[in-house]
C-alpha positions in Angstrom: 22.6 6.1 2.0 19.7 7.2 4.2 20.4 8.1 7.8 16.8 7.5 8.8 15.9 4.5 10.8 12.3 3.5 10.0 11.1 0.3 11.4 7.7 -1.5 11.3 6.1 -3.3 14.2 2.7 -4.5 15.2 0.8 -2.1 17.4 -0.3 -5.0 19.7 3.4 -5.8 20.6 4.7 -4.2 23.7 6.6 -0.9 23.1 10.4 -1.1 23.2 12.8 1.6 24.3 14.4 1.5 20.8 11.0 2.4 19.1 11.7 6.2 19.0 8.6 7.9 17.8 5.6 5.5 17.5 3.1 6.3 14.8 0.0 4.2 13.9 -0.5 4.2 10.1 -3.8 2.3 9.9 -7.0 4.1 8.9 -9.1 2.2 11.5 -8.3 2.0 15.2 -7.0 -1.4 16.2 -9.7 -3.6 17.7 -9.5 -4.2 21.4 -6.6 -1.9 22.0 -6.8 1.1 24.4 -5.1 4.4 23.5 -3.2 4.1 26.8 -1.9 0.6 26.0 -0.9 1.6 22.4 1.5 4.2 23.7 1.4 6.2 20.4 3.0 9.5 19.7 0.8 10.0 16.7 -1.9 8.4 14.5 -1.4 9.3 10.9 -4.6 8.1 9.1 -3.8 10.4 6.1 -1.2 8.0 4.8 -3.3 4.8 5.2 -4.5 3.0 2.0 -7.9 4.0 0.8 -10.8 1.9 2.1 -11.3 0.5 -1.4 -7.7 -0.6 -1.7 -7.6 -2.0 1.8 -10.8 -4.1 1.3 -9.6 -5.3 -2.1 -6.2 -6.4 -0.7 -7.4 -8.1 2.5 -3.8 -8.9 3.4 -3.7 -11.7 0.8 0.0 -12.5 0.3 -0.7 -13.3 -3.3 -1.9 -9.7 -3.9 0.9 -7.9 -2.1 3.0 -7.0 -5.2 -0.1 -5.4 -6.8 -1.1 -3.8 -3.5 2.3 -2.2 -3.2 2.1 -0.8 -6.7 -1.4 0.6 -6.1 -0.6 1.9 -2.6 2.5 3.7 -3.9 0.3 5.4 -6.5 -2.0 6.5 -3.8 1.0 7.9 -1.8 1.9 10.1 -4.8 -1.4 12.0 -4.3 -0.6 15.6 -3.4 -3.2 15.5 -0.5 -0.9 13.1 1.3 2.3 15.1 0.9 2.0 17.1 4.1 1.6 13.9 6.2 4.4 12.2 4.4 6.7 15.2 4.9 5.9 15.0 8.6 6.9 11.3 8.7 10.1 12.0 6.8 10.9 14.8 9.3 10.3 12.4 12.2 12.6 9.8 10.6 15.3 12.4 10.0 15.1 13.4 13.7 15.6 9.9 15.0 14.1 6.4 15.0 10.5 6.2 13.6 8.4 3.1 14.2 5.4 2.7 11.9 2.7 0.7 13.6 0.0 -1.5 12.1 -2.6 -3.9 13.5 -2.0 -6.3 10.5 -1.2 -9.8 11.6 1.7 -9.9 9.2 3.5 -6.6 9.2 5.8 -7.8 6.4 3.0 -7.5 3.9 1.3 -4.5 5.4 1.0 -0.9 4.3 3.5 0.1 7.0 6.2 -1.9 5.3 5.4 -0.2 1.9 5.3 3.1 3.7 8.7 2.5 5.4 10.3 2.0 2.0 8.5 5.0 0.5 9.8 7.4 3.1 13.3 6.1 2.8 13.7 3.4 5.4 14.2 -0.3 5.4 11.9 -2.6 7.1 13.1 -4.1 10.4 11.3 -5.3 13.5 
């Protein structure tokens, strides 16, 4: 069983003391949110879904299963391995909170990513 604690939260929600390291995993900066208010430790755009995949998906719940399959295939790309290794190291060091601007974090790339790096989704 993994000792990592990886959780997923919306970037617009107020930070909590239990967040640990806060990493935004969206490709595009969240609309209307200042860097100061976001209180991020890192912005890891390298692991975000491709623009093409993001636009195809559009956070349509009916497409989530196929989105997850396609996104996991993108995450297997060697160009993403360094960023993924960094997130895994962050998770091994303590709580890692993956942040997204998606209205529903349960069908977001952050949820898929949490599973991919060894965590279970919780918010």
